[in-house]
C-alpha positions as CSV (number, residue, x, y, z in Angstrom):
1,M,94.1,62.2,41.7
2,R,96.1,62.1,45.1
3,P,97.0,58.4,46.8
4,R,94.4,57.3,49.3
5,D,97.4,57.6,52.2
6,D,97.9,61.2,52.0
7,P,99.0,62.3,55.1
8,R,96.2,65.2,54.7
9,D,93.4,63.0,55.2
10,A,94.4,61.6,59.0
11,P,92.4,62.9,61.9
12,G,94.6,65.7,63.1
13,G,97.1,65.3,59.8
14,D,99.3,67.8,57.9
15,P,96.8,70.4,56.3
16,G,99.7,70.7,53.4
17,P,101.1,73.8,52.0
18,R,99.4,76.9,53.2
19,R,97.3,77.6,49.9
20,T,96.9,81.3,48.8
21,G,93.8,83.0,47.6
22,G,94.4,82.7,44.4
23,D,94.9,78.8,44.7
24,L,91.4,78.6,46.0
25,D,90.0,80.6,43.3
26,L,91.6,78.2,41.0
27,D,90.0,75.5,43.1
28,G,86.7,76.9,42.9
29,I,86.9,77.4,38.6
30,R,87.6,74.0,38.6
31,A,85.0,73.0,40.4
32,A,82.4,74.9,39.0
33,D,83.6,73.8,35.8
34,A,82.7,70.6,37.1
35,I,79.3,71.4,38.4
36,V,78.5,72.9,35.5
37,R,79.2,69.5,33.0
38,G,76.9,67.7,35.8
39,V,74.1,69.6,35.6
40,R,73.8,70.4,31.7
41,G,71.0,69.4,30.4
42,V,69.4,68.0,33.2
43,E,65.8,68.6,34.1
44,P,65.3,71.1,37.1
45,G,63.9,68.3,39.7
46,E,67.2,66.0,38.8
47,V,69.6,69.1,39.8
48,P,69.5,68.5,43.3
49,G,70.9,64.5,42.7
50,R,73.4,65.4,40.4
51,L,75.1,68.0,42.5
52,C,75.4,65.1,44.7
53,E,76.8,63.3,42.4
54,V,79.2,65.7,41.4
55,A,80.3,66.4,45.3
56,V,81.1,62.8,45.5
57,E,83.2,63.5,42.2
58,L,85.1,66.5,43.8
59,L,85.7,65.6,47.0
60,P,86.8,62.6,49.3
61,V,83.4,61.3,50.2
62,V,82.0,58.1,49.1
63,G,78.7,59.4,49.7
64,A,76.2,62.8,49.7
65,S,72.6,63.9,50.4
66,V,70.6,66.9,50.8
67,S,67.6,67.5,53.2
68,L,65.7,70.5,53.9
69,R,64.8,71.7,57.0
70,S,61.1,70.9,58.2
71,E,58.9,71.0,60.8
72,G,59.3,67.5,63.3
73,M,62.0,65.7,60.2
74,P,64.1,67.0,57.9
75,V,62.6,66.8,54.3
76,Q,65.3,64.4,52.2
77,L,65.3,65.5,48.3
78,S,68.3,63.5,46.8
79,A,71.1,61.1,47.5
80,S,74.0,59.8,45.5
81,S,73.5,56.5,46.8
82,A,71.7,53.9,48.7
83,Q,74.1,54.4,51.5
84,A,73.5,57.8,52.0
85,A,69.9,57.7,51.6
86,R,70.4,55.8,54.7
87,L,72.8,58.0,56.7
88,A,70.2,61.0,56.0
89,Q,67.2,58.8,57.2
90,I,69.0,57.5,60.3
91,Q,70.1,61.0,61.3
92,A,66.1,62.3,60.8
93,T,64.8,58.8,62.7
94,L,67.1,60.1,65.5
95,G,66.7,63.9,65.2
96,D,70.0,63.9,66.3
97,G,73.7,63.8,63.6
98,P,75.8,66.4,62.4
99,C,73.5,67.5,59.9
100,Q,70.6,68.6,62.5
101,S,73.7,70.1,64.9
102,A,74.4,72.2,60.9
103,L,70.6,73.2,60.7
104,H,70.7,74.5,64.6
105,D,74.3,76.5,64.2
106,A,73.7,77.7,60.6
107,A,77.5,76.6,60.3
108,P,79.4,73.8,58.9
109,V,79.6,70.3,61.2
110,L,82.6,68.5,60.9
111,A,83.0,65.3,62.2
112,C,85.9,63.8,61.7
113,D,85.8,60.8,63.4
114,L,82.9,59.0,64.5
115,T,85.0,56.0,65.5
116,T,86.4,57.6,68.8
117,G,87.0,60.9,70.5
118,R,84.8,64.2,70.6
119,D,82.5,63.1,67.6
120,A,81.6,59.6,68.5
121,G,80.6,61.2,72.2
122,R,78.9,64.3,70.6
123,W,76.2,61.6,68.9
124,P,76.5,58.8,70.3
125,V,73.9,56.7,68.7
126,F,74.1,58.1,65.7
127,A,78.0,57.6,65.5
128,Q,77.5,53.8,66.3
129,Q,74.8,53.2,63.2
130,A,76.8,55.6,61.2
131,T,79.7,53.1,61.2
132,E,77.9,50.4,61.1
133,A,76.6,51.2,57.9
134,G,80.2,51.9,56.5
135,V,80.5,55.9,57.6
136,R,83.4,56.9,59.4
137,A,83.1,60.9,58.9
138,V,80.6,63.0,58.2
139,Y,80.4,67.0,56.6
140,A,77.1,69.0,57.2
141,M,77.3,71.8,54.8
142,P,74.1,74.3,55.5
143,L,72.3,75.9,53.0
144,G,70.9,79.2,53.1
145,S,72.1,82.4,54.0
146,D,74.2,83.6,57.1
147,S,71.3,84.0,58.9
148,V,69.0,81.7,57.7
149,C,69.2,77.9,57.1
150,V,67.0,76.1,55.1
151,G,68.5,73.0,54.9
152,T,72.0,70.9,54.7
153,L,74.3,69.3,52.1
154,D,75.4,65.9,53.9
155,L,79.0,64.5,52.7
156,Y,79.9,60.8,53.8
157,R,83.1,59.5,54.0
158,D,84.2,55.8,54.6
159,R,87.5,56.5,56.7
160,P,88.2,59.3,59.6
161,G,89.8,62.3,58.3
162,G,89.0,66.2,58.5
163,L,88.9,68.5,55.1
164,T,91.6,70.5,53.9
165,D,91.0,74.4,53.1
166,R,90.6,73.8,49.7
167,Q,88.3,71.1,49.9
168,L,85.7,73.1,52.4
169,H,86.3,75.6,49.8
170,V,85.1,73.3,47.3
171,A,82.1,71.9,50.0
172,R,80.8,75.1,50.1
173,L,80.8,76.1,46.6
174,V,78.6,72.8,46.2
175,A,76.4,73.9,49.0
176,G,76.3,77.3,47.7
177,V,74.9,75.8,43.8
178,M,72.7,73.7,45.9
179,T,71.1,76.4,47.8
180,V,70.8,78.4,44.2
181,A,69.0,75.2,42.5
182,L,66.6,74.3,45.3
183,M,65.3,78.1,45.2
184,A,65.2,78.0,41.5
185,L,62.9,75.0,41.0
186,P,59.5,75.9,39.1
187,R,56.8,76.3,41.6
188,G,53.3,75.1,40.5
189,A,51.2,77.4,39.5
190,E,48.1,76.0,41.7
191,A,50.2,76.5,44.6
192,E,47.8,76.8,47.6
193,P,48.6,78.4,51.0
194,R,49.7,75.3,52.8
195,D,52.2,73.7,55.3
196,E,53.8,71.7,52.2
197,E,55.7,73.2,49.3
198,P,54.2,72.3,46.0
199,W,57.2,73.0,44.0
200,L,58.8,70.0,46.1
201,S,56.6,67.7,44.7
202,G,58.0,64.3,43.8
203,L,61.3,65.2,45.1
204,A,59.8,64.9,48.8
205,A,57.5,61.8,48.3
206,D,59.3,59.9,51.4
207,H,58.7,63.1,53.8
208,D,55.2,62.7,52.5
209,E,55.0,58.8,53.8
210,V,56.1,59.9,57.0
211,Y,53.5,62.4,57.9
212,Q,50.7,59.9,56.5
213,A,51.8,57.7,59.1
214,V,51.8,60.7,61.6
215,G,48.1,61.2,60.9
216,M,47.2,57.4,61.1
217,I,48.9,57.3,64.8
218,M,47.5,60.2,65.9
219,A,44.0,58.7,65.0
220,Q,44.9,56.0,67.0
221,L,46.3,57.3,69.7
222,G,44.5,59.8,70.0
223,V,47.3,62.4,70.4
224,D,48.8,65.5,68.9
225,A,51.5,65.5,65.6
226,D,54.6,66.2,67.8
227,D,53.5,63.1,70.3
228,A,52.9,61.0,67.0
229,L,56.1,61.6,65.3
230,A,57.6,60.7,68.5
231,R,56.3,57.2,69.1
232,L,56.7,56.7,65.2
233,R,60.7,57.6,65.6
234,A,60.8,55.5,69.3
235,D,59.3,52.5,67.5
236,A,61.7,52.8,64.9
237,F,64.8,53.0,67.2
238,A,63.3,50.2,69.1
239,R,63.0,47.7,66.2
240,G,66.4,48.7,64.4
241,C,64.8,50.8,61.5
242,T,64.6,54.0,59.7
243,A,61.4,55.8,60.3
244,L,60.3,55.7,56.8
245,D,60.4,51.7,57.6
246,A,58.2,51.8,60.5
247,A,55.8,54.7,58.6
248,R,55.4,52.2,55.6
249,E,54.7,49.5,57.6
250,V,52.3,51.9,59.4
251,I,50.4,52.9,56.0
252,A,50.4,49.2,54.9
253,H,48.5,48.6,57.8
254,R,51.0,45.9,59.4
255,R,51.8,48.3,62.1
256,R,49.7,49.4,64.7
257,F,49.6,51.7,67.7
258,E,47.8,51.1,71.1
259,R,47.4,53.4,73.6
260,Y,49.2,52.9,76.7
């Protein structure tokens, strides 16, 4: 393990000696070994969470989360810690942040310094909330293929800095394994032709709570799902909580929306 003050971690710092393809292949082999050890013997539904933990072990980050693309809000599946889960919820609530950009671009988005400069200006509200939560950099890796992005693996760091070529190679490897793991999750035999994916049952309970609340807001306001979700997000932002927190208050009848 290298020292925490390694100059390669500084924003715009020296990426270190140029690595050959063989070096990257060796890094990939070592990362693959760590991934195999990390997921050995676990149930399929636990693999996404375990891969988030492996990512934290392999990379200079303090947390990781995985979310799937969905209409309205991303479906958060797993996170390595409560802090990582909260960062994912903040992005989902705002509808903005590195992971949203990675979903749109289907390419890695490396926000190396959320405290100042270009990254802070690109997502100003998210950057402020992220830094308040103790995160200074976010790396969002798309899941899926070159043409179709189905979600993101989001990596969170507590100090500014970029990823070296080696670290980006490892992050891509973990994202690739995550994609395969998600697609390999067992699909229920009782699957019905609905928008929801039965194979996510048990992983996306938080997402279900949000959309239960959206349904209740639709009934209260007489609006469609998009408008109801927008009202939920706006209410959460105004009160400084996540959309999930706001949704739980609606479901518990502690929060009711009135027509203008």
